[in-house]
N, C-alpha and C positions, 0 to 999 in steps of 0.2 A: 717185606711183610707179605704173607700170602692171605688172600681173601677166600675163605671157604664158605660156600653157600649151601645150606641144606634146605630142601623143600619137602613139604608134606601136605596133607589135605588142607589143614587150616593154619599151619605155622606154629601150632601149640604143642603137638605131641612129641616133637623132637627137642623141646626145650631142655629136658633132662639130659638127653644125649649131648646136646651142645655144651652143657655144664661139665659133663664127664670128659668131653673132648678138650675143653679149655684147661681142665686140670691136668690131663695127660700132656698137652702141648707145653704147659708151663713147666712141668716136671722135666721135660726133655729140652727146655729152652728153645722151642720151635716157635718162631715169630710169626704169628698168624692171628687173623680176626675170623671168628666163627659166628655165624648167625643163621637162624631158621626163619623161613618165610612160607606163606601159603603158595602152592603151585600157581595160583592165579597171579601172583606177583613176579613170576620169573622173568617176564619181558622187561620189567623195571630193574630188578636186582641182578639178573644174570650177566649183563655186560661188564660189570666191575669184578666179577668172580674169576678166580684162578682155576677153580674146580667147582662143579655143581654135583651135589650128592642128593639122591632121591631116597626118601623113606620108602619102606616096602609097600605101604598102602597106596603110593602113587607110581609104582614101578611101571605101570602100563603107559606112563607118559614119557618113558625113556627115549624112544625113537623120535617123538615130537620135539623134545627139548634138545636132543642131539642135532636135529635139523635146524633149530633156531640158533644154536651156538656150535657150528662145526669146527671152530678153532679152539674149543675148550674141552678138557676132559669132563665127561658127564657119565656118572655111573650110579648104580643103586648101592645102597648100604647093605652089607651082608645081613641077612635076616637074623642070624644067630647073634651077631654083634649088636644089632639094633635091639633085639629082645632082651639081651643081658646088659644093655647100656654100656658096652665095652668101648669106652672112648679111646683107650690106648690102641686097640686094634684098628679102629676107624682112622685114627691119626696115622698109623703105620701104612694103611692103604692109601691115604692121601699123599703121604710122602713118596710112596712108590710110584703112584700115578704121575706125580709132578717131577719125579727125578730128584727129589731133595734128600 
């Protein structure tokens, strides 16, 4: 099972995207856990993640989070996919990044 961690400013704005990603993952029978957290919680939640995705509003934290977790894929969510809540595309990007 993959652990996908999304981070945003407060952990709330990505909740709709998390639901869309869960729906897409279930439709593809992709075994994963997906949760969203505030960027302030990344030190606590990041170690268990297989991949860390940043919402567009916290993309300025990308280099900082990559330094904290050099052994994990850390990337920003595509702004168009985030804006349209395209969970299927975000899951596809996760699978590509993880080689699944």
